[in-house]
NULUM-605452 format. One line per field, with one value per atom (N, C-alpha, C): residue number from 0; atom name; x negated, y negated, z. Coordinates in steps of 0.02 Angstrom, whole numbers, plus 50000, padded with zeros to 5 digits. Layout:
% residues N
nr = (NUM, ...)
atom = (CA, ...)
xx = (X, ...)
yy = (Y, ...)
zz = (Z, ...)
% end
This chain:
% residues 167
nr = (0, 0, 0, 1, 1, 1, 2, 2, 2, 3, 3, 3, 4, 4, 4, 5, 5, 5, 6, 6, 6, 7, 7, 7, 8, 8, 8, 9, 9, 9, 10, 10, 10, 11, 11, 11, 12, 12, 12, 13, 13, 13, 14, 14, 14, 15, 15, 15, 16, 16, 16, 17, 17, 17, 18, 18, 18, 19, 19, 19, 20, 20, 20, 21, 21, 21, 22, 22, 22, 23, 23, 23, 24, 24, 24, 25, 25, 25, 26, 26, 26, 27, 27, 27, 28, 28, 28, 29, 29, 29, 30, 30, 30, 31, 31, 31, 32, 32, 32, 33, 33, 33, 34, 34, 34, 35, 35, 35, 36, 36, 36, 37, 37, 37, 38, 38, 38, 39, 39, 39, 40, 40, 40, 41, 41, 41, 42, 42, 42, 43, 43, 43, 44, 44, 44, 45, 45, 45, 46, 46, 46, 47, 47, 47, 48, 48, 48, 49, 49, 49, 50, 50, 50, 51, 51, 51, 52, 52, 52, 53, 53, 53, 54, 54, 54, 55, 55, 55, 56, 56, 56, 57, 57, 57, 58, 58, 58, 59, 59, 59, 60, 60, 60, 61, 61, 61, 62, 62, 62, 63, 63, 63, 64, 64, 64, 65, 65, 65, 66, 66, 66, 67, 67, 67, 68, 68, 68, 69, 69, 69, 70, 70, 70, 71, 71, 71, 72, 72, 72, 73, 73, 73, 74, 74, 74, 75, 75, 75, 76, 76, 76, 77, 77, 77, 78, 78, 78, 79, 79, 79, 80, 80, 80, 81, 81, 81, 82, 82, 82, 83, 83, 83, 84, 84, 84, 85, 85, 85, 86, 86, 86, 87, 87, 87, 88, 88, 88, 89, 89, 89, 90, 90, 90, 91, 91, 91, 92, 92, 92, 93, 93, 93, 94, 94, 94, 95, 95, 95, 96, 96, 96, 97, 97, 97, 98, 98, 98, 99, 99, 99, 100, 100, 100, 101, 101, 101, 102, 102, 102, 103, 103, 103, 104, 104, 104, 105, 105, 105, 106, 106, 106, 107, 107, 107, 108, 108, 108, 109, 109, 109, 110, 110, 110, 111, 111, 111, 112, 112, 112, 113, 113, 113, 114, 114, 114, 115, 115, 115, 116, 116, 116, 117, 117, 117, 118, 118, 118, 119, 119, 119, 120, 120, 120, 121, 121, 121, 122, 122, 122, 123, 123, 123, 124, 124, 124, 125, 125, 125, 126, 126, 126, 127, 127, 127, 128, 128, 128, 129, 129, 129, 130, 130, 130, 131, 131, 131, 132, 132, 132, 133, 133, 133, 134, 134, 134, 135, 135, 135, 136, 136, 136, 137, 137, 137, 138, 138, 138, 139, 139, 139, 140, 140, 140, 141, 141, 141, 142, 142, 142, 143, 143, 143, 144, 144, 144, 145, 145, 145, 146, 146, 146, 147, 147, 147, 148, 148, 148, 149, 149, 149, 150, 150, 150, 151, 151, 151, 152, 152, 152, 153, 153, 153, 154, 154, 154, 155, 155, 155, 156, 156, 156, 157, 157, 157, 158, 158, 158, 159, 159, 159, 160, 160, 160, 161, 161, 161, 162, 162, 162, 163, 163, 163, 164, 164, 164, 165, 165, 165, 166, 166, 166)
atom = (N, CA, C, N, CA, C, N, CA, C, N, CA, C, N, CA, C, N, CA, C, N, CA, C, N, CA, C, N, CA, C, N, CA, C, N, CA, C, N, CA, C, N, CA, C, N, CA, C, N, CA, C, N, CA, C, N, CA, C, N, CA, C, N, CA, C, N, CA, C, N, CA, C, N, CA, C, N, CA, C, N, CA, C, N, CA, C, N, CA, C, N, CA, C, N, CA, C, N, CA, C, N, CA, C, N, CA, C, N, CA, C, N, CA, C, N, CA, C, N, CA, C, N, CA, C, N, CA, C, N, CA, C, N, CA, C, N, CA, C, N, CA, C, N, CA, C, N, CA, C, N, CA, C, N, CA, C, N, CA, C, N, CA, C, N, CA, C, N, CA, C, N, CA, C, N, CA, C, N, CA, C, N, CA, C, N, CA, C, N, CA, C, N, CA, C, N, CA, C, N, CA, C, N, CA, C, N, CA, C, N, CA, C, N, CA, C, N, CA, C, N, CA, C, N, CA, C, N, CA, C, N, CA, C, N, CA, C, N, CA, C, N, CA, C, N, CA, C, N, CA, C, N, CA, C, N, CA, C, N, CA, C, N, CA, C, N, CA, C, N, CA, C, N, CA, C, N, CA, C, N, CA, C, N, CA, C, N, CA, C, N, CA, C, N, CA, C, N, CA, C, N, CA, C, N, CA, C, N, CA, C, N, CA, C, N, CA, C, N, CA, C, N, CA, C, N, CA, C, N, CA, C, N, CA, C, N, CA, C, N, CA, C, N, CA, C, N, CA, C, N, CA, C, N, CA, C, N, CA, C, N, CA, C, N, CA, C, N, CA, C, N, CA, C, N, CA, C, N, CA, C, N, CA, C, N, CA, C, N, CA, C, N, CA, C, N, CA, C, N, CA, C, N, CA, C, N, CA, C, N, CA, C, N, CA, C, N, CA, C, N, CA, C, N, CA, C, N, CA, C, N, CA, C, N, CA, C, N, CA, C, N, CA, C, N, CA, C, N, CA, C, N, CA, C, N, CA, C, N, CA, C, N, CA, C, N, CA, C, N, CA, C, N, CA, C, N, CA, C, N, CA, C, N, CA, C, N, CA, C, N, CA, C, N, CA, C, N, CA, C, N, CA, C, N, CA, C, N, CA, C, N, CA, C, N, CA, C, N, CA, C, N, CA, C, N, CA, C, N, CA, C, N, CA, C, N, CA, C, N, CA, C, N, CA, C, N, CA, C, N, CA, C, N, CA, C, N, CA, C, N, CA, C, N, CA, C, N, CA, C, N, CA, C, N, CA, C, N, CA, C, N, CA, C)
xx = (50279, 50263, 50327, 50290, 50326, 50408, 50453, 50478, 50513, 50441, 50469, 50460, 50397, 50371, 50443, 50443, 50574, 50561, 50594, 50647, 50634, 50571, 50549, 50583, 50557, 50536, 50625, 50687, 50740, 50745, 50767, 50784, 50775, 50716, 50698, 50737, 50722, 50737, 50828, 50855, 50946, 50973, 50917, 50949, 50946, 50896, 50884, 50919, 50946, 51012, 51061, 51094, 51168, 51200, 51140, 51158, 51161, 51102, 51084, 51118, 51123, 51145, 51216, 51242, 51322, 51328, 51326, 51329, 51304, 51254, 51252, 51289, 51299, 51358, 51398, 51459, 51498, 51488, 51454, 51478, 51480, 51427, 51420, 51497, 51527, 51616, 51648, 51636, 51650, 51646, 51602, 51582, 51547, 51574, 51549, 51489, 51472, 51396, 51381, 51395, 51384, 51397, 51445, 51420, 51355, 51329, 51275, 51209, 51206, 51169, 51153, 51210, 51200, 51160, 51130, 51109, 51110, 51107, 51142, 51124, 51063, 50982, 50948, 50894, 50832, 50764, 50785, 50717, 50761, 50820, 50845, 50849, 50838, 50846, 50933, 50955, 51021, 51046, 51081, 51070, 51031, 51050, 50995, 50927, 50903, 50815, 50808, 50856, 50868, 50842, 50877, 50910, 50818, 50789, 50737, 50697, 50701, 50641, 50608, 50713, 50704, 50692, 50706, 50666, 50593, 50560, 50472, 50424, 50495, 50450, 50425, 50496, 50500, 50439, 50463, 50377, 50346, 50322, 50242, 50229, 50298, 50221, 50247, 50298, 50328, 50307, 50306, 50328, 50226, 50209, 50117, 50095, 50119, 50051, 50075, 50110, 50128, 50102, 50148, 50136, 50124, 50065, 49994, 50005, 50070, 50117, 50102, 50103, 50104, 50161, 50141, 50233, 50182, 50215, 50182, 50222, 50231, 50254, 50235, 50279, 50267, 50274, 50284, 50329, 50381, 50328, 50346, 50405, 50415, 50427, 50502, 50532, 50591, 50632, 50563, 50609, 50641, 50581, 50612, 50671, 50691, 50743, 50783, 50817, 50880, 50930, 50990, 51041, 51042, 50961, 50947, 50994, 50994, 51003, 51084, 51128, 51179, 51183, 51217, 51218, 51196, 51241, 51243, 51201, 51160, 51084, 51018, 51038, 50990, 51033, 51108, 51074, 51069, 51069, 51058, 50956, 50930, 50835, 50829, 50859, 50878, 50870, 50918, 50959, 50889, 50856, 50818, 50763, 50743, 50693, 50714, 50766, 50758, 50779, 50774, 50769, 50716, 50654, 50577, 50572, 50567, 50563, 50561, 50622, 50643, 50620, 50612, 50580, 50498, 50471, 50401, 50397, 50439, 50464, 50479, 50515, 50537, 50434, 50393, 50347, 50293, 50319, 50256, 50273, 50184, 50198, 50186, 50193, 50132, 50084, 50040, 49990, 49964, 50011, 49997, 50024, 50048, 50090, 50046, 50003, 49927, 49878, 49877, 49849, 49841, 49786, 49799, 49794, 49822, 49861, 49816, 49792, 49790, 49841, 49878, 49953, 49936, 49934, 49971, 49945, 49829, 49803, 49807, 49857, 49862, 49832, 49801, 49772, 49822, 49855, 49909, 49892, 49924, 49948, 50007, 50056, 50101, 50131, 50137, 50216, 50189, 50179, 50178, 50187, 50195, 50220, 50296, 50291, 50365, 50417, 50394, 50411, 50437, 50409, 50387, 50452, 50447, 50506, 50552, 50562, 50651, 50684, 50625, 50666, 50647, 50596, 50623, 50688, 50711, 50763, 50816, 50790, 50875, 50884, 50840, 50841, 50895, 50832, 50853, 50951, 50962, 51016, 51066, 51040, 51072, 51075, 51053, 51036, 51101, 51097, 51157, 51204, 51228, 51296, 51307, 51275, 51296, 51303, 51278, 51274, 51342, 51368, 51438, 51490, 51485, 51543, 51536, 51473, 51490, 51538, 51509, 51551, 51611, 51644, 51694, 51776, 51726, 51762, 51822, 51760, 51815, 51794, 51794, 51790, 51770, 51702, 51671, 51702, 51740, 51726, 51670, 51643, 51567, 51532, 51600, 51594, 51649, 51668, 51735, 51727, 51755, 51783, 51780, 51760, 51752, 51824, 51849, 51860, 51874, 51839, 51794, 51829, 51841, 51892, 51855, 51869, 51835, 51881, 51819, 51882, 51871)
yy = (45497, 45584, 45608, 45681, 45705, 45710, 45764, 45787, 45813, 45872, 45936, 45908, 45883, 45861, 45810, 45776, 45744, 45802, 45840, 45871, 45923, 45964, 46005, 45985, 45923, 45867, 45842, 45866, 45808, 45885, 45929, 46010, 46024, 46013, 46030, 46008, 45955, 45930, 45924, 45942, 45956, 46017, 46047, 46129, 46132, 46105, 46094, 46061, 45962, 45957, 45968, 45996, 45973, 46046, 46090, 46172, 46223, 46206, 46269, 46244, 46147, 46140, 46152, 46118, 46123, 46211, 46220, 46307, 46339, 46310, 46330, 46255, 46208, 46183, 46198, 46249, 46283, 46329, 46368, 46423, 46396, 46371, 46347, 46287, 46296, 46258, 46299, 46382, 46432, 46474, 46431, 46496, 46452, 46494, 46486, 46476, 46442, 46474, 46516, 46557, 46652, 46673, 46631, 46683, 46667, 46572, 46551, 46586, 46613, 46656, 46751, 46789, 46843, 46861, 46933, 46989, 47022, 47067, 47150, 47188, 47152, 47211, 47191, 47172, 47148, 47140, 47198, 47183, 47112, 47073, 47039, 46968, 46925, 46847, 46833, 46796, 46766, 46688, 46672, 46621, 46581, 46554, 46491, 46491, 46576, 46543, 46533, 46581, 46556, 46470, 46441, 46383, 46336, 46345, 46352, 46346, 46428, 46430, 46382, 46393, 46321, 46243, 46239, 46154, 46165, 46230, 46238, 46240, 46274, 46320, 46215, 46197, 46143, 46086, 46092, 46042, 46058, 46102, 46122, 46125, 46160, 46139, 46062, 46060, 45983, 45916, 45939, 45846, 45877, 45884, 45922, 45955, 45999, 46011, 45977, 45952, 45906, 45824, 45812, 45748, 45699, 45786, 45781, 45745, 45747, 45696, 45725, 45726, 45734, 45794, 45850, 45903, 45937, 45939, 45991, 46075, 46116, 46179, 46241, 46280, 46352, 46403, 46405, 46434, 46517, 46566, 46614, 46600, 46537, 46490, 46504, 46500, 46485, 46558, 46590, 46674, 46698, 46646, 46702, 46686, 46611, 46575, 46585, 46604, 46628, 46582, 46559, 46542, 46448, 46432, 46395, 46302, 46300, 46236, 46265, 46185, 46208, 46215, 46240, 46207, 46159, 46111, 46046, 46007, 46031, 45991, 46039, 46116, 46118, 46099, 46071, 46078, 45981, 45948, 45882, 45892, 45928, 45933, 45928, 45995, 46010, 45984, 45931, 45858, 45825, 45790, 45768, 45775, 45858, 45876, 45866, 45889, 45894, 45802, 45764, 45692, 45683, 45702, 45690, 45696, 45788, 45808, 45780, 45746, 45735, 45682, 45638, 45570, 45592, 45620, 45669, 45682, 45692, 45763, 45700, 45611, 45565, 45523, 45517, 45515, 45547, 45559, 45629, 45634, 45637, 45630, 45675, 45663, 45723, 45765, 45699, 45722, 45758, 45742, 45773, 45860, 45873, 45944, 45973, 45944, 45997, 46018, 45954, 45947, 46006, 46023, 46100, 46088, 46084, 46108, 46167, 46179, 46194, 46222, 46263, 46285, 46315, 46324, 46411, 46471, 46448, 46471, 46490, 46461, 46469, 46419, 46428, 46386, 46377, 46309, 46327, 46276, 46252, 46196, 46157, 46079, 46055, 46097, 46101, 46148, 46191, 46225, 46341, 46293, 46243, 46250, 46209, 46198, 46156, 46200, 46224, 46323, 46359, 46379, 46433, 46393, 46341, 46312, 46326, 46304, 46310, 46378, 46445, 46532, 46513, 46490, 46541, 46525, 46448, 46437, 46440, 46469, 46491, 46563, 46615, 46698, 46675, 46631, 46615, 46585, 46546, 46527, 46585, 46621, 46699, 46739, 46751, 46781, 46742, 46684, 46652, 46663, 46660, 46671, 46741, 46803, 46859, 46866, 46825, 46847, 46837, 46745, 46721, 46789, 46759, 46833, 46900, 46932, 46983, 46972, 46895, 46881, 46859, 46840, 46782, 46845, 46889, 46949, 46875, 46806, 46793, 46774, 46741, 46735, 46642, 46638, 46571, 46530, 46548, 46488, 46434, 46480, 46427, 46424, 46459, 46426, 46444, 46391, 46379, 46394, 46434, 46462, 46421, 46400, 46348, 46367, 46312, 46351, 46364, 46431, 46455, 46502, 46520, 46537, 46605, 46679, 46715, 46734, 46714, 46769, 46810)
zz = (49753, 49790, 49739, 49715, 49656, 49676, 49625, 49645, 49675, 49669, 49717, 49792, 49806, 49861, 49901, 49872, 49886, 49916, 49849, 49871, 49901, 49928, 49946, 50043, 50046, 50086, 50117, 50074, 50111, 50121, 50062, 50075, 50144, 50178, 50235, 50290, 50298, 50359, 50342, 50270, 50265, 50316, 50287, 50327, 50398, 50430, 50504, 50511, 50501, 50502, 50498, 50442, 50429, 50399, 50416, 50380, 50466, 50507, 50558, 50605, 50608, 50664, 50698, 50624, 50647, 50650, 50654, 50626, 50700, 50759, 50831, 50852, 50850, 50879, 50888, 50807, 50793, 50881, 50879, 50918, 50967, 51003, 51088, 51096, 51056, 51077, 51109, 51070, 51100, 51139, 51170, 51224, 51301, 51360, 51431, 51438, 51486, 51506, 51510, 51550, 51564, 51478, 51406, 51352, 51321, 51378, 51341, 51349, 51402, 51418, 51432, 51414, 51419, 51367, 51390, 51346, 51329, 51287, 51273, 51312, 51333, 51327, 51350, 51414, 51427, 51364, 51338, 51232, 51206, 51219, 51191, 51221, 51159, 51208, 51176, 51253, 51264, 51212, 51205, 51163, 51194, 51246, 51273, 51290, 51273, 51261, 51208, 51148, 51081, 51069, 51105, 51104, 51137, 51207, 51196, 51161, 51142, 51096, 51031, 50996, 50954, 50955, 51015, 51023, 51020, 51022, 51049, 50993, 50961, 50905, 50845, 50846, 50789, 50853, 50909, 50939, 50914, 50911, 50917, 50874, 50802, 50729, 50675, 50691, 50654, 50710, 50768, 50813, 50817, 50843, 50876, 50807, 50789, 50727, 50652, 50616, 50576, 50593, 50675, 50656, 50722, 50718, 50777, 50852, 50859, 50902, 50990, 51005, 51078, 51104, 51110, 51116, 51128, 51232, 51279, 51272, 51260, 51249, 51304, 51328, 51359, 51324, 51291, 51247, 51299, 51350, 51376, 51391, 51456, 51493, 51428, 51385, 51344, 51310, 51324, 51359, 51438, 51466, 51569, 51577, 51526, 51573, 51580, 51684, 51627, 51691, 51616, 51670, 51721, 51698, 51731, 51692, 51647, 51615, 51589, 51580, 51530, 51468, 51422, 51338, 51344, 51363, 51342, 51333, 51379, 51397, 51339, 51352, 51290, 51223, 51213, 51138, 51131, 51190, 51193, 51175, 51228, 51190, 51141, 51112, 51053, 50987, 50989, 50922, 50950, 50988, 51030, 50976, 50977, 50967, 50858, 50838, 50780, 50746, 50827, 50783, 50772, 50821, 50811, 50752, 50736, 50672, 50617, 50586, 50553, 50542, 50574, 50560, 50560, 50608, 50548, 50486, 50472, 50385, 50345, 50356, 50329, 50309, 50373, 50351, 50294, 50287, 50218, 50160, 50106, 50052, 50013, 49951, 49914, 49943, 49959, 49983, 50037, 50063, 50177, 50127, 50085, 50139, 50104, 50084, 50069, 50128, 50168, 50218, 50263, 50296, 50327, 50400, 50471, 50510, 50565, 50630, 50656, 50716, 50697, 50743, 50781, 50830, 50850, 50857, 50839, 50830, 50741, 50686, 50632, 50585, 50531, 50494, 50443, 50437, 50394, 50335, 50280, 50261, 50288, 50284, 50298, 50265, 50214, 50207, 50200, 50216, 50249, 50329, 50350, 50422, 50447, 50396, 50381, 50373, 50312, 50286, 50334, 50373, 50437, 50470, 50501, 50555, 50532, 50469, 50431, 50419, 50388, 50382, 50469, 50525, 50592, 50602, 50599, 50619, 50608, 50548, 50480, 50531, 50555, 50574, 50648, 50685, 50751, 50757, 50704, 50710, 50684, 50623, 50635, 50706, 50717, 50775, 50840, 50807, 50869, 50856, 50795, 50780, 50777, 50786, 50791, 50879, 50907, 50995, 50977, 50977, 50996, 50953, 50906, 50887, 50941, 50937, 51019, 51065, 51070, 51164, 51150, 51073, 51076, 51032, 51002, 50911, 50904, 50876, 50841, 50775, 50711, 50650, 50668, 50676, 50671, 50635, 50566, 50514, 50527, 50482, 50486, 50390, 50328, 50316, 50226, 50237, 50185, 50107, 50067, 50021, 49971, 49918, 49881, 49814, 49785, 49710, 49663, 49670, 49589, 49588, 49503, 49468, 49433, 49419, 49398, 49334, 49286, 49225, 49210)
% end
């Protein structure tokens, strides 16, 4: 495998598992069930809806699309749900889906990145599918962070400054 392909796959898996997921976990640790299902307005999603949506997106695009494994998704239900699931269950389901996605990503090689797949009526390469999922996950992680700050009025302490000196 080329260094570029290897780096892309490793970094994609790392971002999902070790960058974005811990931020979501930090937010959930500070929230009540009510907070997780709160919506600022009907045109916006709750954190609970975003967790369902992230699981669905990762499952459809990486597990089903890239890995060509069975994954059943009901996309509209991800947005229609209203406080029926605990955040602990939502998080457990998301973690299980990310573990399966990580397995798919680890099974790939350079040549497979250019393989074409039909996902959600899109004709994409495996590379494009993974890139989409990582970008999409990062965007919704940011929304979860913002909603968490709105509900807690707290510095979530998601970033630790490095010991950098300037001249």
